LUMKOLNU-60733 format. One record per atom (N, C-alpha, C): x, y, z; residue number from 1; atom name. Coordinates in nm, 3 decimals, always signed. Example, Ala and Ser with C-alpha at 12.3 -4.5 7.8 and 13.67 -1.06 7.14 Angstrom:
+---------+---------+---------+------+------+
:       x :       y :       z : zado : lose :
+---------+---------+---------+------+------+
:  +1.319 :  -0.569 :  +0.780 :    1 :    N :
:  +1.230 :  -0.450 :  +0.780 :    1 :   CA :
:  +1.320 :  -0.330 :  +0.780 :    1 :    C :
:  +1.285 :  -0.225 :  +0.708 :    2 :    N :
:  +1.367 :  -0.106 :  +0.714 :    2 :   CA :
:  +1.290 :  +0.003 :  +0.787 :    2 :    C :
+---------+---------+---------+------+------+
# end
This chain:
+---------+---------+---------+------+------+
:       x :       y :       z : zado : lose :
+---------+---------+---------+------+------+
:  +1.832 :  +5.196 :  +2.049 :    1 :    N :
:  +1.877 :  +5.294 :  +1.995 :    1 :   CA :
:  +1.835 :  +5.349 :  +1.856 :    1 :    C :
:  +1.935 :  +5.441 :  +1.822 :    2 :    N :
:  +1.837 :  +5.491 :  +1.663 :    2 :   CA :
:  +1.899 :  +5.411 :  +1.568 :    2 :    C :
:  +1.826 :  +5.410 :  +1.469 :    3 :    N :
:  +1.882 :  +5.343 :  +1.349 :    3 :   CA :
:  +1.907 :  +5.466 :  +1.256 :    3 :    C :
:  +2.006 :  +5.388 :  +1.134 :    4 :    N :
:  +2.090 :  +5.479 :  +1.077 :    4 :   CA :
:  +2.012 :  +5.503 :  +0.928 :    4 :    C :
:  +2.047 :  +5.658 :  +0.917 :    5 :    N :
:  +1.975 :  +5.661 :  +0.751 :    5 :   CA :
:  +1.978 :  +5.577 :  +0.679 :    5 :    C :
:  +1.921 :  +5.540 :  +0.578 :    6 :    N :
:  +1.965 :  +5.436 :  +0.466 :    6 :   CA :
:  +2.074 :  +5.492 :  +0.392 :    6 :    C :
:  +2.177 :  +5.420 :  +0.332 :    7 :    N :
:  +2.267 :  +5.452 :  +0.249 :    7 :   CA :
:  +2.199 :  +5.494 :  +0.125 :    7 :    C :
:  +2.168 :  +5.603 :  +0.074 :    8 :    N :
:  +2.115 :  +5.623 :  -0.038 :    8 :   CA :
:  +2.227 :  +5.725 :  -0.090 :    8 :    C :
:  +2.279 :  +5.737 :  -0.202 :    9 :    N :
:  +2.384 :  +5.860 :  -0.219 :    9 :   CA :
:  +2.291 :  +5.967 :  -0.290 :    9 :    C :
:  +2.327 :  +6.113 :  -0.186 :   10 :    N :
:  +2.286 :  +6.247 :  -0.257 :   10 :   CA :
:  +2.398 :  +6.260 :  -0.364 :   10 :    C :
:  +2.299 :  +6.361 :  -0.433 :   11 :    N :
:  +2.354 :  +6.385 :  -0.574 :   11 :   CA :
:  +2.444 :  +6.520 :  -0.562 :   11 :    C :
:  +2.434 :  +6.585 :  -0.427 :   12 :    N :
:  +2.511 :  +6.706 :  -0.386 :   12 :   CA :
:  +2.538 :  +6.725 :  -0.247 :   12 :    C :
:  +2.657 :  +6.785 :  -0.223 :   13 :    N :
:  +2.644 :  +6.810 :  -0.108 :   13 :   CA :
:  +2.561 :  +6.875 :  -0.012 :   13 :    C :
:  +2.508 :  +6.826 :  +0.111 :   14 :    N :
:  +2.419 :  +6.897 :  +0.197 :   14 :   CA :
:  +2.506 :  +7.013 :  +0.256 :   14 :    C :
:  +2.398 :  +7.168 :  +0.235 :   15 :    N :
:  +2.417 :  +7.266 :  +0.335 :   15 :   CA :
:  +2.399 :  +7.245 :  +0.455 :   15 :    C :
:  +2.507 :  +7.272 :  +0.579 :   16 :    N :
:  +2.511 :  +7.252 :  +0.706 :   16 :   CA :
:  +2.524 :  +7.379 :  +0.760 :   16 :    C :
:  +2.415 :  +7.445 :  +0.819 :   17 :    N :
:  +2.429 :  +7.563 :  +0.919 :   17 :   CA :
:  +2.409 :  +7.529 :  +1.046 :   17 :    C :
:  +2.546 :  +7.607 :  +1.113 :   18 :    N :
:  +2.524 :  +7.576 :  +1.313 :   18 :   CA :
:  +2.398 :  +7.680 :  +1.342 :   18 :    C :
:  +2.315 :  +7.637 :  +1.455 :   19 :    N :
:  +2.262 :  +7.737 :  +1.488 :   19 :   CA :
:  +2.286 :  +7.705 :  +1.635 :   19 :    C :
:  +2.283 :  +7.853 :  +1.700 :   20 :    N :
:  +2.335 :  +7.869 :  +1.839 :   20 :   CA :
:  +2.218 :  +7.909 :  +1.916 :   20 :    C :
:  +2.145 :  +7.805 :  +2.044 :   21 :    N :
:  +2.061 :  +7.894 :  +2.137 :   21 :   CA :
:  +2.114 :  +7.952 :  +2.249 :   21 :    C :
:  +2.032 :  +8.065 :  +2.274 :   22 :    N :
:  +2.126 :  +8.169 :  +2.362 :   22 :   CA :
:  +2.017 :  +8.228 :  +2.445 :   22 :    C :
:  +2.030 :  +8.215 :  +2.551 :   23 :    N :
:  +1.947 :  +8.308 :  +2.659 :   23 :   CA :
:  +1.991 :  +8.443 :  +2.646 :   23 :    C :
:  +1.923 :  +8.523 :  +2.656 :   24 :    N :
:  +1.949 :  +8.665 :  +2.614 :   24 :   CA :
:  +1.864 :  +8.743 :  +2.714 :   24 :    C :
:  +1.885 :  +8.804 :  +2.822 :   25 :    N :
:  +1.810 :  +8.926 :  +2.925 :   25 :   CA :
:  +1.833 :  +9.074 :  +2.847 :   25 :    C :
:  +1.782 :  +9.171 :  +2.829 :   26 :    N :
:  +1.762 :  +9.274 :  +2.817 :   26 :   CA :
:  +1.758 :  +9.419 :  +2.913 :   26 :    C :
:  +1.898 :  +9.492 :  +2.908 :   27 :    N :
:  +1.850 :  +9.613 :  +3.034 :   27 :   CA :
:  +1.808 :  +9.707 :  +2.966 :   27 :    C :
:  +1.809 :  +9.832 :  +3.041 :   28 :    N :
:  +1.787 :  +9.955 :  +2.979 :   28 :   CA :
:  +1.880 : +10.014 :  +2.903 :   28 :    C :
:  +1.881 : +10.119 :  +2.829 :   29 :    N :
:  +1.976 : +10.168 :  +2.724 :   29 :   CA :
:  +2.028 : +10.100 :  +2.631 :   29 :    C :
:  +1.969 :  +9.985 :  +2.571 :   30 :    N :
:  +2.028 :  +9.906 :  +2.509 :   30 :   CA :
:  +2.120 :  +9.787 :  +2.553 :   30 :    C :
:  +2.158 :  +9.783 :  +2.634 :   31 :    N :
:  +2.238 :  +9.678 :  +2.698 :   31 :   CA :
:  +2.189 :  +9.561 :  +2.705 :   31 :    C :
:  +2.264 :  +9.412 :  +2.664 :   32 :    N :
:  +2.194 :  +9.278 :  +2.674 :   32 :   CA :
:  +2.307 :  +9.165 :  +2.710 :   32 :    C :
:  +2.267 :  +9.103 :  +2.823 :   33 :    N :
:  +2.349 :  +8.995 :  +2.859 :   33 :   CA :
:  +2.281 :  +8.866 :  +2.791 :   33 :    C :
:  +2.401 :  +8.788 :  +2.729 :   34 :    N :
:  +2.415 :  +8.677 :  +2.650 :   34 :   CA :
:  +2.499 :  +8.549 :  +2.713 :   34 :    C :
:  +2.412 :  +8.480 :  +2.700 :   35 :    N :
:  +2.465 :  +8.329 :  +2.775 :   35 :   CA :
:  +2.409 :  +8.183 :  +2.709 :   35 :    C :
:  +2.501 :  +8.090 :  +2.681 :   36 :    N :
:  +2.439 :  +7.970 :  +2.598 :   36 :   CA :
:  +2.337 :  +7.885 :  +2.658 :   36 :    C :
:  +2.243 :  +7.871 :  +2.585 :   37 :    N :
:  +2.117 :  +7.759 :  +2.652 :   37 :   CA :
:  +2.171 :  +7.611 :  +2.685 :   37 :    C :
:  +2.240 :  +7.584 :  +2.829 :   38 :    N :
:  +2.303 :  +7.450 :  +2.816 :   38 :   CA :
:  +2.419 :  +7.433 :  +2.731 :   38 :    C :
:  +2.488 :  +7.318 :  +2.790 :   39 :    N :
:  +2.635 :  +7.270 :  +2.739 :   39 :   CA :
:  +2.646 :  +7.235 :  +2.585 :   39 :    C :
:  +2.537 :  +7.184 :  +2.504 :   40 :    N :
:  +2.528 :  +7.171 :  +2.388 :   40 :   CA :
:  +2.461 :  +7.259 :  +2.335 :   40 :    C :
:  +2.501 :  +7.442 :  +2.322 :   41 :    N :
:  +2.412 :  +7.503 :  +2.231 :   41 :   CA :
:  +2.457 :  +7.559 :  +2.126 :   41 :    C :
:  +2.523 :  +7.478 :  +2.045 :   42 :    N :
:  +2.560 :  +7.490 :  +1.931 :   42 :   CA :
:  +2.505 :  +7.356 :  +1.838 :   42 :    C :
:  +2.410 :  +7.374 :  +1.750 :   43 :    N :
:  +2.393 :  +7.220 :  +1.659 :   43 :   CA :
:  +2.366 :  +7.275 :  +1.533 :   43 :    C :
:  +2.387 :  +7.175 :  +1.436 :   44 :    N :
:  +2.377 :  +7.186 :  +1.290 :   44 :   CA :
:  +2.227 :  +7.161 :  +1.254 :   44 :    C :
:  +2.203 :  +7.248 :  +1.139 :   45 :    N :
:  +2.092 :  +7.225 :  +1.048 :   45 :   CA :
:  +2.167 :  +7.184 :  +0.912 :   45 :    C :
:  +2.069 :  +7.063 :  +0.868 :   46 :    N :
:  +2.150 :  +7.046 :  +0.737 :   46 :   CA :
:  +2.034 :  +7.040 :  +0.633 :   46 :    C :
:  +2.022 :  +7.119 :  +0.529 :   47 :    N :
:  +1.932 :  +7.083 :  +0.390 :   47 :   CA :
:  +1.981 :  +6.982 :  +0.287 :   47 :    C :
:  +1.921 :  +6.875 :  +0.298 :   48 :    N :
:  +1.973 :  +6.734 :  +0.214 :   48 :   CA :
:  +1.904 :  +6.729 :  +0.090 :   48 :    C :
:  +1.910 :  +6.679 :  -0.033 :   49 :    N :
:  +1.829 :  +6.666 :  -0.139 :   49 :   CA :
:  +1.909 :  +6.533 :  -0.211 :   49 :    C :
:  +1.819 :  +6.493 :  -0.250 :   50 :    N :
:  +1.858 :  +6.367 :  -0.387 :   50 :   CA :
:  +1.758 :  +6.395 :  -0.475 :   50 :    C :
:  +1.813 :  +6.403 :  -0.637 :   51 :    N :
:  +1.699 :  +6.450 :  -0.710 :   51 :   CA :
:  +1.715 :  +6.349 :  -0.861 :   51 :    C :
:  +1.767 :  +6.211 :  -0.804 :   52 :    N :
:  +1.784 :  +6.083 :  -0.885 :   52 :   CA :
:  +1.760 :  +5.985 :  -0.869 :   52 :    C :
:  +1.659 :  +5.944 :  -0.772 :   53 :    N :
:  +1.623 :  +5.819 :  -0.702 :   53 :   CA :
:  +1.552 :  +5.732 :  -0.797 :   53 :    C :
:  +1.603 :  +5.667 :  -0.781 :   54 :    N :
:  +1.524 :  +5.497 :  -0.834 :   54 :   CA :
:  +1.428 :  +5.481 :  -0.788 :   54 :    C :
:  +1.291 :  +5.391 :  -0.803 :   55 :    N :
:  +1.188 :  +5.380 :  -0.729 :   55 :   CA :
:  +1.256 :  +5.270 :  -0.580 :   55 :    C :
:  +1.327 :  +5.186 :  -0.614 :   56 :    N :
:  +1.376 :  +5.124 :  -0.509 :   56 :   CA :
:  +1.469 :  +5.164 :  -0.369 :   56 :    C :
:  +1.550 :  +5.280 :  -0.444 :   57 :    N :
:  +1.611 :  +5.400 :  -0.353 :   57 :   CA :
:  +1.484 :  +5.498 :  -0.336 :   57 :    C :
:  +1.411 :  +5.553 :  -0.390 :   58 :    N :
:  +1.305 :  +5.613 :  -0.295 :   58 :   CA :
:  +1.214 :  +5.514 :  -0.203 :   58 :    C :
:  +1.208 :  +5.412 :  -0.236 :   59 :    N :
:  +1.083 :  +5.305 :  -0.153 :   59 :   CA :
:  +1.224 :  +5.274 :  -0.015 :   59 :    C :
:  +1.299 :  +5.270 :  -0.006 :   60 :    N :
:  +1.377 :  +5.272 :  +0.101 :   60 :   CA :
:  +1.407 :  +5.429 :  +0.183 :   60 :    C :
:  +1.428 :  +5.529 :  +0.137 :   61 :    N :
:  +1.442 :  +5.627 :  +0.248 :   61 :   CA :
:  +1.330 :  +5.727 :  +0.258 :   61 :    C :
:  +1.212 :  +5.754 :  +0.149 :   62 :    N :
:  +1.109 :  +5.840 :  +0.206 :   62 :   CA :
:  +1.047 :  +5.761 :  +0.298 :   62 :    C :
:  +0.990 :  +5.674 :  +0.329 :   63 :    N :
:  +0.931 :  +5.598 :  +0.420 :   63 :   CA :
:  +1.006 :  +5.610 :  +0.544 :   63 :    C :
:  +1.116 :  +5.570 :  +0.543 :   64 :    N :
:  +1.209 :  +5.569 :  +0.682 :   64 :   CA :
:  +1.203 :  +5.739 :  +0.731 :   64 :    C :
:  +1.219 :  +5.849 :  +0.667 :   65 :    N :
:  +1.256 :  +5.975 :  +0.708 :   65 :   CA :
:  +1.073 :  +6.025 :  +0.741 :   65 :    C :
:  +0.996 :  +5.988 :  +0.660 :   66 :    N :
:  +0.862 :  +6.001 :  +0.665 :   66 :   CA :
:  +0.785 :  +5.918 :  +0.813 :   66 :    C :
:  +0.840 :  +5.817 :  +0.868 :   67 :    N :
:  +0.756 :  +5.736 :  +0.999 :   67 :   CA :
:  +0.831 :  +5.851 :  +1.099 :   67 :    C :
:  +0.941 :  +5.912 :  +1.081 :   68 :    N :
:  +1.018 :  +5.970 :  +1.171 :   68 :   CA :
:  +1.027 :  +6.134 :  +1.197 :   68 :    C :
:  +0.938 :  +6.164 :  +1.097 :   69 :    N :
:  +0.936 :  +6.318 :  +1.109 :   69 :   CA :
:  +0.873 :  +6.370 :  +1.227 :   69 :    C :
:  +1.009 :  +6.490 :  +1.246 :   70 :    N :
:  +0.948 :  +6.550 :  +1.368 :   70 :   CA :
:  +0.994 :  +6.517 :  +1.492 :   70 :    C :
:  +0.975 :  +6.385 :  +1.507 :   71 :    N :
:  +1.016 :  +6.285 :  +1.646 :   71 :   CA :
:  +1.097 :  +6.243 :  +1.656 :   71 :    C :
:  +1.133 :  +6.136 :  +1.594 :   72 :    N :
:  +1.247 :  +6.007 :  +1.624 :   72 :   CA :
:  +1.357 :  +6.049 :  +1.552 :   72 :    C :
:  +1.471 :  +6.046 :  +1.631 :   73 :    N :
:  +1.597 :  +6.043 :  +1.596 :   73 :   CA :
:  +1.660 :  +5.950 :  +1.514 :   73 :    C :
:  +1.755 :  +5.992 :  +1.440 :   74 :    N :
:  +1.802 :  +5.886 :  +1.342 :   74 :   CA :
:  +1.966 :  +5.946 :  +1.375 :   74 :    C :
:  +2.050 :  +5.788 :  +1.311 :   75 :    N :
:  +2.187 :  +5.855 :  +1.301 :   75 :   CA :
:  +2.221 :  +5.872 :  +1.159 :   75 :    C :
:  +2.312 :  +5.980 :  +1.126 :   76 :    N :
:  +2.343 :  +5.999 :  +0.994 :   76 :   CA :
:  +2.489 :  +6.068 :  +1.021 :   76 :    C :
:  +2.629 :  +6.035 :  +0.950 :   77 :    N :
:  +2.722 :  +6.104 :  +0.945 :   77 :   CA :
:  +2.738 :  +6.180 :  +0.823 :   77 :    C :
:  +2.688 :  +6.337 :  +0.828 :   78 :    N :
:  +2.716 :  +6.434 :  +0.716 :   78 :   CA :
:  +2.834 :  +6.413 :  +0.682 :   78 :    C :
:  +2.875 :  +6.451 :  +0.557 :   79 :    N :
:  +3.014 :  +6.420 :  +0.479 :   79 :   CA :
:  +3.144 :  +6.494 :  +0.518 :   79 :    C :
:  +3.248 :  +6.415 :  +0.529 :   80 :    N :
:  +3.331 :  +6.471 :  +0.593 :   80 :   CA :
:  +3.350 :  +6.476 :  +0.733 :   80 :    C :
:  +3.232 :  +6.398 :  +0.801 :   81 :    N :
:  +3.237 :  +6.395 :  +0.931 :   81 :   CA :
:  +3.330 :  +6.285 :  +1.009 :   81 :    C :
:  +3.323 :  +6.235 :  +1.081 :   82 :    N :
:  +3.408 :  +6.116 :  +1.172 :   82 :   CA :
:  +3.349 :  +5.999 :  +1.202 :   82 :    C :
:  +3.221 :  +6.061 :  +1.269 :   83 :    N :
:  +3.114 :  +5.952 :  +1.347 :   83 :   CA :
:  +3.015 :  +5.998 :  +1.323 :   83 :    C :
:  +2.892 :  +5.907 :  +1.338 :   84 :    N :
:  +2.751 :  +5.937 :  +1.326 :   84 :   CA :
:  +2.683 :  +6.012 :  +1.466 :   84 :    C :
:  +2.586 :  +6.112 :  +1.402 :   85 :    N :
:  +2.572 :  +6.185 :  +1.478 :   85 :   CA :
:  +2.349 :  +6.153 :  +1.488 :   85 :    C :
:  +2.334 :  +6.196 :  +1.593 :   86 :    N :
:  +2.167 :  +6.211 :  +1.589 :   86 :   CA :
:  +2.088 :  +6.320 :  +1.519 :   86 :    C :
:  +1.991 :  +6.308 :  +1.476 :   87 :    N :
:  +1.892 :  +6.391 :  +1.382 :   87 :   CA :
:  +1.796 :  +6.368 :  +1.368 :   87 :    C :
:  +1.700 :  +6.495 :  +1.351 :   88 :    N :
:  +1.558 :  +6.459 :  +1.335 :   88 :   CA :
:  +1.532 :  +6.562 :  +1.162 :   88 :    C :
:  +1.426 :  +6.451 :  +1.127 :   89 :    N :
:  +1.365 :  +6.522 :  +1.020 :   89 :   CA :
:  +1.272 :  +6.597 :  +1.014 :   89 :    C :
:  +1.280 :  +6.702 :  +1.018 :   90 :    N :
:  +1.187 :  +6.857 :  +1.035 :   90 :   CA :
:  +1.126 :  +6.889 :  +0.925 :   90 :    C :
:  +1.149 :  +6.861 :  +0.777 :   91 :    N :
:  +1.068 :  +6.881 :  +0.686 :   91 :   CA :
:  +1.097 :  +6.817 :  +0.570 :   91 :    C :
:  +1.000 :  +6.722 :  +0.524 :   92 :    N :
:  +1.054 :  +6.643 :  +0.413 :   92 :   CA :
:  +0.939 :  +6.686 :  +0.258 :   92 :    C :
:  +1.005 :  +6.638 :  +0.143 :   93 :    N :
:  +0.873 :  +6.652 :  +0.052 :   93 :   CA :
:  +0.948 :  +6.577 :  -0.064 :   93 :    C :
:  +0.862 :  +6.544 :  -0.189 :   94 :    N :
:  +0.907 :  +6.453 :  -0.287 :   94 :   CA :
:  +0.807 :  +6.474 :  -0.418 :   94 :    C :
:  +0.899 :  +6.478 :  -0.527 :   95 :    N :
:  +0.820 :  +6.442 :  -0.629 :   95 :   CA :
:  +0.877 :  +6.364 :  -0.732 :   95 :    C :
:  +0.791 :  +6.329 :  -0.818 :   96 :    N :
:  +0.798 :  +6.227 :  -0.890 :   96 :   CA :
:  +0.885 :  +6.311 :  -1.004 :   96 :    C :
:  +1.014 :  +6.306 :  -1.095 :   97 :    N :
:  +1.075 :  +6.367 :  -1.185 :   97 :   CA :
:  +1.048 :  +6.353 :  -1.324 :   97 :    C :
:  +1.041 :  +6.200 :  -1.347 :   98 :    N :
:  +0.985 :  +6.164 :  -1.439 :   98 :   CA :
:  +0.908 :  +5.988 :  -1.453 :   98 :    C :
:  +0.921 :  +5.928 :  -1.549 :   99 :    N :
:  +0.861 :  +5.811 :  -1.521 :   99 :   CA :
:  +0.953 :  +5.695 :  -1.426 :   99 :    C :
:  +1.073 :  +5.730 :  -1.438 :  100 :    N :
:  +1.161 :  +5.646 :  -1.356 :  100 :   CA :
:  +1.217 :  +5.692 :  -1.213 :  100 :    C :
:  +1.247 :  +5.841 :  -1.225 :  101 :    N :
:  +1.337 :  +5.899 :  -1.121 :  101 :   CA :
:  +1.252 :  +6.009 :  -1.019 :  101 :    C :
:  +1.292 :  +5.964 :  -0.906 :  102 :    N :
:  +1.197 :  +6.040 :  -0.781 :  102 :   CA :
:  +1.337 :  +6.134 :  -0.715 :  102 :    C :
:  +1.275 :  +6.299 :  -0.682 :  103 :    N :
:  +1.327 :  +6.373 :  -0.601 :  103 :   CA :
:  +1.286 :  +6.349 :  -0.435 :  103 :    C :
:  +1.356 :  +6.407 :  -0.336 :  104 :    N :
:  +1.336 :  +6.418 :  -0.226 :  104 :   CA :
:  +1.396 :  +6.515 :  -0.146 :  104 :    C :
:  +1.340 :  +6.619 :  -0.112 :  105 :    N :
:  +1.410 :  +6.725 :  +0.017 :  105 :   CA :
:  +1.385 :  +6.705 :  +0.124 :  105 :    C :
:  +1.490 :  +6.752 :  +0.243 :  106 :    N :
:  +1.448 :  +6.729 :  +0.364 :  106 :   CA :
:  +1.541 :  +6.861 :  +0.455 :  106 :    C :
:  +1.498 :  +6.859 :  +0.539 :  107 :    N :
:  +1.576 :  +6.943 :  +0.643 :  107 :   CA :
:  +1.561 :  +6.863 :  +0.780 :  107 :    C :
:  +1.762 :  +6.815 :  +0.840 :  108 :    N :
:  +1.793 :  +6.789 :  +0.947 :  108 :   CA :
:  +1.800 :  +6.885 :  +1.057 :  108 :    C :
:  +1.772 :  +6.815 :  +1.190 :  109 :    N :
:  +1.828 :  +6.941 :  +1.266 :  109 :   CA :
:  +1.888 :  +6.798 :  +1.355 :  109 :    C :
:  +2.007 :  +6.839 :  +1.412 :  110 :    N :
:  +2.114 :  +6.754 :  +1.493 :  110 :   CA :
:  +2.006 :  +6.778 :  +1.624 :  110 :    C :
:  +1.996 :  +6.651 :  +1.699 :  111 :    N :
:  +1.963 :  +6.665 :  +1.819 :  111 :   CA :
:  +2.055 :  +6.595 :  +1.930 :  111 :    C :
:  +2.035 :  +6.586 :  +2.053 :  112 :    N :
:  +2.127 :  +6.572 :  +2.165 :  112 :   CA :
:  +2.072 :  +6.431 :  +2.199 :  112 :    C :
:  +1.948 :  +6.395 :  +2.227 :  113 :    N :
:  +1.892 :  +6.295 :  +2.296 :  113 :   CA :
:  +1.822 :  +6.209 :  +2.242 :  113 :    C :
+---------+---------+---------+------+------+
# end
């Protein structure tokens, strides 16, 4: 079973963008036919960031995401969500903001399996 994203508060709401996976067949004269690619063809992508992490929060969050980067799903409930869903971390970056604070940015992609 997938592990849950560490409970480190975000400093702002994530930007969540639905993305559709569609099969398209193009015919002559500009006509085309589209259909959903499978039963779960609409999945969300989320841009998330934490900009004021203390060292212990950074040490909990960043290795968790880095160790799963691009491959291993984890559970996360977006703000306003009613239940956790599976996500994969697609991109990840970090920077030290000052002597005591860290920044982390990531892009999550919703997955079914």
